[in-house]
C-alpha positions, 0 to 999 in steps of 0.5 A: 470443147467439142468440134461442133462447139468450136465450129459454132464459136468460130462462125459466131466470131466471124459474124461478130466481125461482120456485124461491124460493117457500117454499110446496111441493107434491108433484109425482111424489112430489118436493117442488117450489116451488109457483110453479115447478110452476105455471109449468111446468104453464102452459108445458106447456099452452100448448105442448100447445094451440099447439106453434108458440107464439110467443116472447112467448106462451112468456115470458108463460106462464112469467112469469104468476105469477112470485113470486106468493107475495110479494104475499099475499091477506091484505094486502087486505080480504076483500071483492070490492073487496079481491080485485080490488085484490089481483089488479091488484097481482099483475098489475102486479107480474108484468108489471113483473118479466118486463119487467125481466128481458127488458130485462136480456137486451136484448129490444126494447121491442116484444117486451116490450110484446107480452108485457105485452099477453098477460100483462095479458089486456086483449085476450082477445076478439081476440088469439089468444096471449092466448086460448091463455094464458087457456085454459092458465090454465083448464086448469091450474085444472081439472087441479090446483086444482079438486079441492082448491077443491071441498072448501072451497066449497059446490056452488052456488059451485063451479058458478058458478066452473066456469061462469065458467071455461068462458065464458073458454075457446075451443072448443079449450080446452074440448075439452082440458078434456073430456079432463082426468080428474075424479072423479065429483063433479067431473065432476057439478059440471062437467056442471051448470055446462055445463047452466046455462052 
């Protein structure tokens, strides 16, 4: 099996797991499992930001939320501490799941470790692949989740969320974000966040 064939098989295996998501969303008028749609969007953004994205980065992007629905938020207390515990449990689960799939396909330990580092986002400040993944995560949020979230949260909280999102992004990610079509309310909230950032 060539490296390209192995990567294709791995991404297909992640897609297969995400296809089991019982939560659906409309994509181009077709119902699609939510995490499958998310993983593909994230992968697309990574390649848009870095057409020559490394194999490890492509794997990390596709597996970043693999089977996320299996660890629901309501298993943890509705507190800041509970939220952080949930996020940490998800991160470990996603990394372990992807590492297991990679081992099954014979990936070397060094590549598995590299993917784990990117997915963990431990080296955001000094690792280019990790920053590209973070940019892509922020761009997926702005493109597909911002509109729904702003209907549930008060404007001042949305401004803070947007400010935090912007701070995590690189200059290239911010430029890409400026090109995302937003409605008037969303654009105004983003502008307010940028003014106070």
